[in-house]
Structures are given as C-alpha cells and as structure tokens.
C-alpha positions, 0 to 999 in steps of 0.5 A, a space after each residue: 576250698 570247701 573241701 579242705 574246710 571239710 577235711 579241717 571241721 574233723 581237726 578244730 573236733 578234736 580238741 576238746 573232744 579228746 579231752 572231755 573224753 580222757 576226763 569223762 571216760 578215761 577219769 582222768 584229769 585235765 591236766 592228764 588231757 593237757 598231756 595228751 593236747 599237748 603231745 599232738 600239740 608238738 608232734 602236729 608242729 615238728 611234723 608240719 615242715 616234714 610233711 611239706 617237704 615231701 608235698 615239695 618232693 612226691 606230689 600230693 596224693 602219697 602225703 595224704 594216702 600216708 598222712 589219711 590213714 595214720 590219722 583216722 587209724 589214731 581215732 578209730 583206735 583211740 577208744 580202745 586204747 588205755 592211757 598210756 598207750 595213747 600219751 605215747 602214740 598221741 605224739 607221730 598221731 600228730 607228726 603224721 595229721 593230715 596238713 589240710 591247712 598247709 595243702 589249702 594254702 598250696 591249692 590257693 596259690 597254684 590256682 588263683 591269680 597273684 594280684 587276687 591272692 589276698 583275696 582268696 587266702 583271706 577267703 581261705 581264714 573266713 573259712 578257718 574260723 567258720 571251722 572253729 564255729 563248727 567244729 568245737 561245738 559238734 565235738 561237744 556234743 557227739 561225746 555227751 550224747 554218743 557212747 565215746 566210741 561212737 563219738 572217735 571213731 566218727 573222727 577218725 571216720 571223718 579223717 580217712 574219708 577227707 582225706 579219699 576226697 583230697 587224693 581222689 581229687 587231686 588238686 595242683 599244688 602248683 601254676 604251670 609257671 611255677 611248675 618250671 621254676 619247680 624242676 632241678 635239685 631243691 636248694 638248701 634251707 639256708 639259701 631261702 629262709 630268709 630274714 622276711 619269712 622268719 619273720 613273718 613266722 614269728 609274726 604268724 606264732 605271736 597272733 596265734 598266741 594272742 587269740 588264744 591268749 585272748 579267748 582265755 582270758 575271755 573265758 576267766 571273766 566272764 566266770 569271775 562275772 557271773 556270765 560263763 553261760 554267755 561263753 558259747 555266744 561271747 566266741 562266736 561274736 568273736 569268729 563274726 568279727 574275724 570273718 568280717 575283717 576278712 572281707 574287709 582285707 581281702 576286698 581291699 586293693 591293698 592292705 595294711 602290712 603284715 607288721 602293722 595288723 600285727 601290732 594294732 591286734 595286740 593294742 588293741 586287745 591292752 586295754 580290754 583287761 579293764 573290763 571285768 563285765 557285763 558279758 555283753 561290753 565285753 563283746 562289744 571291747 574284743 570286736 575291734 581285735 577281733 577284727 584283725 585277727 583273720 587279716 593278720 594271718 591271711 597276711 602272713 601267708 601272703 608274705 610266705 607264699 610270695 617269698 617262698 621259692 616254689 621248689 619249697 613253698 611246701 615246706 615254707 607253710 608247712 614252717 608258717 603251720 609249724 609257727 602258728 600251733 607252737 603259738 598256740 601252745 605255748 599262749 595257753 600255759 603262759 596265759 594260764 600262769 598269769 590269770 590263776 597269780 592274779 586277775 582275768 584283767 591281766 591276761 589279755 596285757 600278757 596276751 598283747 605283750 607275748 603276742 608283741 615280745 614273740 613278734 618282734 624275734 621275728 621282725 629282728 631277724 629281719 634285719 638280720 638275716 642275709 641268706 645265702 648265696 648259693 651260685 650253682 644253683 642261681 645260676 640254673 
C-alpha cells in the first residue's frame, strides 16, 4: 500500500504542474493548459479499462514496464516539446499512464481476506487523500521554485522509479483461490457487466463530480468573500474530514450501502451554498459532506471487487477508474459554468444535483440490465 501511495504522488502533482508550466513558461492561457489536462484525462479514461484487461491477460510486470516507460518518457520530454506537439502526445500519454489505482485495488483484493476488505479499501482511500494533500503542493513548489525542465523531469523520474519498484516487488493481483477460477477462456463482457457493476461505476463518477464541484465552489466562495488566502487550509481540512470518514467506515463491521452514502454526500452538499463566508464557517459546513467522501469511494471499490469475476477483475477496476476520471473531467467545466453565470452558492447546489443525476442513471441501469447468460462458460 505504501508503494502504491508513492506511485500516486506524481499523478496528483502532474495536473497543477503542467498547468503552471503551460501558463508561465510557454506563455499560453489557462484554456490551452486545460486542453492538455483534458487530453490526458480523456486518454487515461480510455486507457484504464484497456490496461486493466492487459493486466488480467499478461500479468502485472509487462503492463507496469510499458506504462512506466511511456509516462516517464512523456514527462522527461515535455519541457523540450512545443505546445502543439505536447497537446498531440498528451492523449496517448494518458492512455499509457501507470495504473496505480487499479493495481492498488487488485493487490488489496488478492492479499486481504474478504471480511477485512472494507477496512483495506478504506485505508487505501485514506492514502489517496494523503497523496492529494502532498502531491499538488509539491508540484506547485517545484514548478515555481525550480526551472521547469527540472520540475517536469522530476515527475518523469518519479514515474520511472515507482514503476521500477512495483516491477521489482511484483505484488500478487489474484488470491490463490481466485487463480484457479481465472484459468480458461476470458468471459465476454456481456456476461459479467451486470447492473450492479454499472451502478457502482455511475455512483463513483457521480461522487467525483460532486467532490470536484464542491472544491471549485468552495474556492469561488473564498474568492468572493476575500478569504482566498485560506484556500490551502480549507482544502486540507476537507481532506482531513474525508480521512476521518474513511477511518470510521473501515472500522465498523457493517456500514451504509454505496447508494445511501452517495445520497447523503449530495444531500449534505446541497445547503452549503447558503454560507457565503467567512472561511471558518465554510469549513464547518463542508465537514459533514467531506466525511462521506472516502466511504463512498471505498464502497464503490468493495462493490466492484465483489461483483466482478476474478478473470476480469482488472478490467472491471479499470472501468471503475475510468468512470471516476470522467466524473472529475466533466465536473470542473460544468460547475465552473454554473458559477460564472450565477454565484458560488449555486455551484454547491449544481454539484449535488449533478451527482444525484449521474447516480440515478446507474440505479436505473441496475433495474433494467440483466447479464447475458453464457452456458459454455457457466458449465466450465
């Protein structure tokens, strides 16, 4: 788990680092920087299930080697590329990004007994929150205090080192009992992509939509009230609340369902827009909704790991990762548009309503979707 935490650090730093590089060093606008980020996010959303499928088929080491080389090459070469070329290569670089999230969940599923997985997934989510506390701040410090070539190359070196460590450690991605079940032909996707799995992915996407929208609306509120200097502390307190929620979720023997956690997350976000400041009051009213952040995401992982067959668990985890990235990608521009054309308070409302709408699609799909039966595979 510590190894995957280290692998996630450059991932959490790369967005803000690339944005500041494009704006400050290349002299482009935030829109141009956003295109790079969008291309990378789109690539990672496309690549996550494909990379997961190759992990299922070929194992961990070949995939980590290829993705590690691709990610390190992109970041080491980025400061030497003109903007148009950088934009073109951002998409394939996203497709071949190191799948640290997918690998972490697969390794935990393989190593941790079923009755202890909720605690393990919650702890993994806590480590994700910790990486978001450290990574972006480290990226900002590097790109503002060092020459850009050193900052971007440093991220590439971090990708190379983390991939090399994962390759050397080669943690198991299937339990011994699952290894026997994984033998034989890979089942077609229509036989295992059930309504329950689709619902889990939509809920995960809705949760990330809500969280990124909540963060954007909080920053807009601080700016409107003249408290933008407190933004770093506010984001840290939001992460601490999520860590606390993850610890509670992992400690209890029986927690709330994924759908219930998602609904509570949205409902508690809805009235936050009534608070226009000061920053400490905003931190207080944001605390309850952020407590539900880590539990909702951990419950999504728990659902997918339980519902997906071992033979295709990597692809299923990749689909979950892709759904989460799509939620993040669409959340920022939609909530930003709402804030620009109304007020920061409506940003919180739009985050909650949008998250519920996305999750509702998954709930509807679960009611209508039934997996196709494959007799040949069922009898084997």
